[in-house]
N, C-alpha and C positions, 0 to 999 in steps of 0.2 A: 608464908608471901602470899602477896597480890599474884593471882595467874588471870592472864588474858591467851586471847586463842591465836592462832595459826592455821585456818583451814578447820581439820577436826584436831588440833595438836592443840595443848593447852600445857602455856609454860607461866615461870614466873618471870613477873616483871624483871627484874634483874637477871642477866645472863653471862657467863662466862665464856668470855673468847681467850681461842684456845692455839693463839698466833704466837705464842713466846713457848709451847710446850717443844724442848729439843731443839731449842733456837738459844735462847735463856737460861733456862734448867733443863735439870737431867728427867730420869723417866723417876725418883725415888720423891723428889721436890714436885712433879706435872701431879704426883698422885697425892701427895699431900695437900696440894690445892683442891684438887675433887673434894677430897676428902670434907675440908671444910666449905667450900661449896654446899654439899648435902647438908650436911648440919646445921644449913644456916639458911636455909629453902630451896636453893638455889635448886632446880631441877634442867635446865635449856644450858647444856653445852655445844660449842659451836666454834669449828675446827675448819681448815680444806686439806685437800689432796696434799696440797705445795705447803703448806705450814711446816717448820722444821727442821726450815732450807741456813746453808750455814755460809759462810764468807766465799765459796767457791763455787763456781757454777754448777747450782742444781743438785750441791752436795747435801744432804738431811732430806732430800725428799720425803714425806708419808713421816716423817719423826711422829707428829704431833698425833695424828691417827693411830698410828703404835702406841706410844705411850698411853694414850685415852683407853682402846683397848685394854692393855695391862693394867690398867686401874679397874677398869670396870668388871672383871673377870668375875661372874656370880650375884652380880646387881646390873644388868644390862639394865633392866626392868625401871630401874629407880628414875631413868633419866629419860628426857628427851633429847636426840642425839640428829646434830645439824651437821653438814660439812659440804664441799663446795665440790666443784669440778672446773676444767677448761683451760687453766692455769698453763703456759708451758710446764713440762712435768719430766723435761730433757731435751737432749737438740732434737730430737727429730720429729720435726714438723708436722708429724700426724700422732706424734701426743699431746696433744692441746686441743681446745675450739668442741662446737654443741653437736657437730656431725651424729650423724646414728651410729654409724662405726664407733668411734671412739667413745660414746658415752656408756656405753657397754660392757667397751676397755673400763671404761675409770671407774664404774660402780663394785666391778667384780675387785679390780687391785683395794679400794677401800674399802670392801665390807674386810676382803681378806685381813687388812693393816686394824682396822677395828676390833676384829674379831667378834665380828654377827652376823646376823645373816637378815638383817633388814637396817637401814636408814630413815630417821623419822622424817627429818628435811634434805632435800638433797636440792643444790642451788647452782645454779651456774654462773660463775664467779664474776664473769663482764661480758656483756654482746661480742657474740663471733660473729663479724663483718663478713668470713668466706661461707658462713651456713643459716637459708631462709630458716627464722625461727621458728617454723613450721617442724619441719625436720626434727628440731632439739626438742620439741614438745611431742610430737609422737613418739620418740625416744625416751622419754620422761616415762610419756605413757603406761609403755611397751614394761618398763620399769616397778611403775605401780600394781599394775596387772600382775605381775610377776608376783606380786607380795614382796622384793626386793626395797622399796620405796613406798611411803605413806604421805605425803605433801610434797608439793613442788614448790620450787622457788625460785631466785634471781640477784643478783649482785649488781650495782653500779649499772641499773638501767636510766635511761635519760623517761620522759614524762611520753614523749616519741615510740621509744621501744616497748614500754609499756601496752599503748594503746595496739599499738601492733600485733605484738605479743596477746592482747583482751581479743582480737578481732580474726588472729587465726584458730585461736583453743575454740572459738565461736564456730568457724567455718567448719572446719573440719571433726570437730568433737572432743579433742585431743584434753586432756586436764590443764587448768588454767594453772597459774603461778598463783597461789594463795602469799608470796612473801616478797619484800623486794629490801636489800639491805644494803644503804646508800650513807655515806660520811654525814656525820647529821651533830651540831653540840652549840652551845652558844654563840661560838665562834666562826661557826660554817653553818648557814643559813639556808644556801642557792634552792636545797629540796621541797622549802616553803612556794616557791613561786613556782613548782609548774607538780613533782613527783610528789609532796605527800598532797593536793587536793585531786589529785589521780589517785592514789589508795583510797581517801574517801570516796570519791565517787564508783570505785571498783568492789569497794570490800578487804581492799586488800589489805595485809598487816603489815607496819614498815617496821624494821630493826636498824637501828641506828648505830654507826660502828663510828670508834674516834669520839666516844661520848666527853673526855676532858680533855678533846684538843691537844691526843701525844703527851699530855702532861701538861700542856701550859692553864689547864682547870683546878691544878690541883692544889696551888696554892705554893710552889715551887719558886716561882720564877718572881724575881723582886725586879723592883725598877734600882737602878744604883747600888745592883749588887751583880758581881759576875753567877755565873749559870754554876750550878754542879757538874762533875769532871767529866761524869759522863751523861750528861746532858743531850742526848737525841736533836732538839731543837736548835742546840746553837748552829750548829750546820743542817737545816733543815732547808728542801731545795729551794728557791726562789720562787718558785714555778705554786705555790701552797704557800701562798702569804699571811694567810689567816692563819697560820702556826707558826709566823716567824716574832721572835723577841723584837718586835720593833715596840715602839715609844709607846705608840696606840693600844696595842695590843695589850700591851702591859695595863696601861691606864683604866683600860676594859675591866683588867682584872680583879683590880682596885678597887674599884665601883661594885663592881659584881660580891667582891668578896666581904667589902664592908654592907652590904645588902643582908648577907646572908650572918655574918657576925649580931648584926643587930637584930635578930628573929633566933638567937642562938644555935645556928649553925652551922656548918661550913662549907666550903667552895663547891668543896667537891658533892658535896649534898645537894649545893643549890645544882648543880650540875647535872645529876641524875636524878633528881624530882621536877626542873623543868620539865626537860626531855618527858618522863613518865606523865608527864601532863600534855602532854603535846598531840594534835588527834594522829587515830591509825597507830598511835605505836605500842606496838605488841608487849617486846622486851628489849632492854638499854645493854647493848654487849660491850660489856668493860674484858680486856684482859688482866690478867694477876698473877703475881710469882710469888709471891707467898699466901701463907692462911689468911696472917695477920690483912693481909691488902686485901681479900676478896671477902673478908668477914665487913670488911669496911663499906667497900661496894654493897654489899646484902642490905646492909641498914639505910642507905643514903635515900632508899624512896618511901622512907616509914613518911617523910616532912609530902605533905600533900599540898603544893602552892596552891592560894585563891587566884581566880582570874585577874584581879586587881592587881597583884603578888606578881602572875603574868605581864599587867598590861606597864610594873614600872620597872621591870628587867627589859622589857625592851628597850624602854628610851634608855636605860644604862647603857646597853648595847650597842646602841644610835648613835652615844655618843650626850648622856645626859650627862651631870653634874649634883654630886649628891650635896 
């Protein structure tokens, strides 16, 4: 599989998102998914200290990291391992955010759960309004200097926050964010207005999550047909209209599916291949709950979409008709 760079890290263009480990699948099933990913050429695993949470508040936190640690015993060197910190890890308000004190607590907890002595890419999960980014970068630099982390990144940062972080890094001499992980798909394209251009400007790797728009781009949702009984999109929050099962969204999906079908591909393959062709994208992170699913994801970027394809795809998303 093609690899791309996140700083000094060489990662597969398709990454495995591990957010369902410990939530939808158990340790044995998670290990099977990781085995399939490695067999398919995926070397980039992305998780978070918070993944694995259950239906009760703060239940199951950290299970994803624990399951990954168990599955990787004896073969840690085969993967580029990414995790995140900063989201609440309990009721204690001091166990969250990007303060220097908490960064050092969070890394040691993640290392213990993952059963490793270093993390390849350590990312703050979201901006911390209560902590200056200078403090967070200083703490992360200390982790790199100590050999606990190889590269650092961020997630859910705006363009202004990336600019602020770059300035802080330049002024203080601390390590800089080598990646940013934000939502991006054919149906959610806000980052094209600001974050992606900033990534190109700074040379920051972009990691899209929700590449399939939480399942909307898998092709399993059709107009005039009720959604599957376990469909999360059927009750998706109204503040995320791009993920709703609306007539407009389903019409876009139908147009895109037709475009892919005419070229001998699936809608899912289009979603991955289009993202892989976007500027600054290093790895398309997608979750999987079965070996078959991860193999399908891994094969999706074999289709190299052309500039002409991209232009037509953009027109179809904007409302063009086939």
